[in-house]
N, C-alpha and C positions, 0 to 999 in steps of 0.2 A: 573152088580157087580162085575160077575169074569171077561172082560175086563177091567177094574177101577185097577182089582190085577192081574193082567199083566203084566197093566201098570206099576205096583209098585215093580210088582218083574225083568221086566225087566229093568226099572231105575237103582233101584238098584244095578245087577246088572252091570249095565256101571258107578257109581258109585267107584266097587270097581273095575274096571278097572283100574277110574279115578284113583283113590287113591294109587296107586301099583303103575304105573307109576308115581305120585307124588312123593313116594317114591324113586324109582328110579331115577331120578332128582336129588334129591337131597343128593342121596348117589353117587348116580358121581361129583357133583358142590365140595359137602363135601373132595370129596377123597383126594385131596393135601395141607387141613389144611388150604386153602388162596381159599379165591372170589372177582373179577374181577368187574370191572361196562357194562359191554356185561351178565356176570352171569347173575348177578344183576336183569339188565335188560327183559335177557330169560327169565325167573324165573316169572314176574311182566306177561309180556305179553301171558306166558302157564298159568298162574291161573285166566285170562282175559278171555281169547280164553273158560277153562274149570269152567266160572261158578258156576252153578249144585254142582259143592262139597263145595261150598263157605260157606254151610251152616252150615256145619259141626267147633267147636270152633274155632280149634285146626285152621284150614284151614283159619279162617280166621281171625286170627289171622297172620297166618304167607306173609300172602296176607294186610293189614290194618303195616304189621312192617315195607313189601316189598317196599310200596306206601308214606309210611313214610321218608322211608330210600333215596326214587329215588325223595321225594320232592321239594332239593334243586339239583338234579342235580349231586351231588358228594356225597359219598361212602363212610366218614373216615374207620375212624381204627377202633375206637371205634364201629361202626353202623356195619362194616366187620363181629366184636367179636362175637357180640352179634350174628347178623343172622346163622354165620356159628356152632353155639351151637344150635341152633332153629335147623338148618340143622343136625344137628349130630344129638339128642335128634329124629328128626321123621322120621329121615334114622333106627334106632337104634331098631324103633315101641318102645323105651322104655316107653311108655303110649298110654292108647288104644286111639282112636282120640276118640275128644269130653272130653275126664275126663282129670285131674290137676291129678300128679300120689299123694296118700299121702306118704305124707314126714314120712315117715318112721323110717329111717336112717338120717337122720338128726338131729345135737344136738340142737331144740328147745330151749327154754326154758318154761319150766315147774314146774310150769301151765305160760300162755303164761300171761307176766304182762301188764296192765294199763301205756298205753303211751301217753306222751303227745308228742306234736308240737313244742311248743311257747322255748325257748334255747336250745332245745334237737339237736344231733348232728346222722346225720341218715347217712349211706350206707345204699351200693344198688349197687348185684351182684346178678347174672344172665338174664332172660329172664319170663319178666314180661305182664301178663295180662292188666294191668295199662297205656298198654302202654311203649315208647324208659322207658331205664336209665331219662333221661333228662328232662320226664314226669314227674316221682318220682317223680322227687329231686324239682322240678318247681311245685308239689302241697303241698313239702314241709316250698321250701326257702317263698312261700307265704305266708304262717299262721307260721310264722314264725321262724322257724326252720335253721338249713343252715347243708351243705350238703357235701360232700366228697368223700377221698381214707380215709383207716381206719387203726387209731391210735387206740393209747390208750385214747382218747378224746373224742371216737366214743359212744353215749347217746345207738344209737341202728342198730343194719346188720337187716336192707331185705334182704332177700332170693325172686325172684322171682317163682309163684306159677309152673314153666315148669321147678323144679328143676327132676330130676330122682334121681334112687337109687343111681347113679353109678355115684353123686355128685365126691365124693371125686377124679376122679384121671379131670372131669373140669376140663375148665380155667377159672371159680370163684372157685373151692375148699381150694384153699388158702387160703381167703380171712378169711373161713365160717373156716378152721382147727385155724388160729392167734388164731378169737375173742373166738375161741370156747378154746386156750389155757388159755389166758388173761381171759379167765370168770372163769376158776378153781381158776389161783393165788389167786382170787379178786380181777381183779377189770372189777367196775360196768353194765356190757355192757350185753344189755340184746340182742339173735337174737330168730327172728323171721316168722314167713312167709310173704309174699301176705298177702292173707286167711284175716288174722293176722291184719296186721298195713291199710289195707285199710279202716273198718270201723273206725277207730282214723280220720279219714281228718273230 
């Protein structure tokens, strides 16, 4: 019993050290506001070598996202932007590991509306638990909806689960501000969280 406890405490200390190291790496890689192929591949190798901490939901999501990005061997600009946002959030410790920040300051519809898919126009912004943005878009397209950039014809703006309290300063904040302003002008656009959108699939 005592040995098991000591092993667990030792394991927790090692995991904490690995997480601190990963936060340092994330901070370093995101510092110049750009990512290249070699940096993403390095991060993938580091996460593979430190599998012990990959049970943490956020780290598991990061690892999966990097694997998806590198699956076709090319890191495109959209994938780069999403990864940078994830690394920045992670390195700032904007949320506890394994927890999704409560969307306290996000201008979500309250109460959250019932959502349709067939014939509805969706726009996605932020970093998602469900997968990459194209995975979210595919889920809508398969159910008869449409997807694209934010326009005045957008029915629903879905904000990824890993939005942080500093969303106004993030790369996807402009879409949220614009959608919020249109909604105030009376346009029928709903702003919802990923957690609200997913059960409607």
